[in-house]
C-alpha positions, -999 to 999 in steps of 0.1 A, spaced: 403 8 548 370 2 565 344 -21 550 317 0 533 285 3 552 263 -12 525 283 -45 522 263 -77 528 276 -110 541 285 -139 518 256 -158 533 232 -131 525 245 -128 490 242 -165 485 206 -164 498 194 -136 475 212 -150 445 196 -185 451 162 -167 454 168 -151 420 178 -184 404 149 -203 420 123 -177 409 131 -154 381 160 -175 368 139 -205 365 112 -186 346 137 -171 322 153 -205 315 118 -219 309 109 -191 285 141 -192 266 144 -230 265 178 -228 283 199 -207 307 207 -170 301 236 -150 314 230 -138 350 264 -127 362 288 -101 348 324 -93 354 339 -59 352 375 -48 353 380 -26 384 402 0 365 375 3 338 348 8 365 369 35 381 375 51 347 337 52 341 329 65 375 356 92 371 341 101 336 306 104 351 318 125 379 338 148 356 310 152 330 284 157 357 305 184 374 309 202 340 270 201 338 266 215 373 255 182 388 272 180 422 264 145 434 256 121 406 246 85 411 249 54 388 219 33 380 222 -3 368 197 -16 342 190 -52 331 191 -54 293 193 -80 265 212 -80 232 193 -87 200 219 -89 172 238 -115 152 263 -120 180 241 -126 210 206 -127 224 218 -130 260 211 -108 289 234 -80 299 235 -50 322 245 -15 317 251 15 339 240 50 334 245 82 354 217 97 374 213 132 388 217 119 424 219 86 442 182 88 451 162 59 436 138 84 420 164 107 405 164 114 367 189 97 344 215 120 328 211 113 291 239 137 281 265 113 295 270 79 278 261 46 295 286 19 302 281 -17 290 312 -36 280 313 -65 305 316 -102 303 292 -128 315 305 -163 322 293 -192 302 278 -212 316 269 -186 342 285 -190 376 260 -193 405 271 -176 437 268 -207 460 
């Protein structure tokens, strides 16, 4: 299998993750009085299952080429106040496409603690 066209090098990934930690990550840590989660692990089979679900449900709704949008979020309950991310389907992969609110979002992921920097 060929490498996907939108892959970035490990060096580039390290550089942009360091930039996030040095800018936004530092501000978040300062505001919260400590670190927050900033990396999340997904099971590949569960990701495929969600993508297949989105594709199936979108097709049933007449949407031929859905995309998936990733959102930053934060819990606010008795278990956690940490950051998280969730995915939701969009009508296309265009950055300005509308979300599809008739298909559920995907959130069950795990963030390492303490978070693992990509360095």
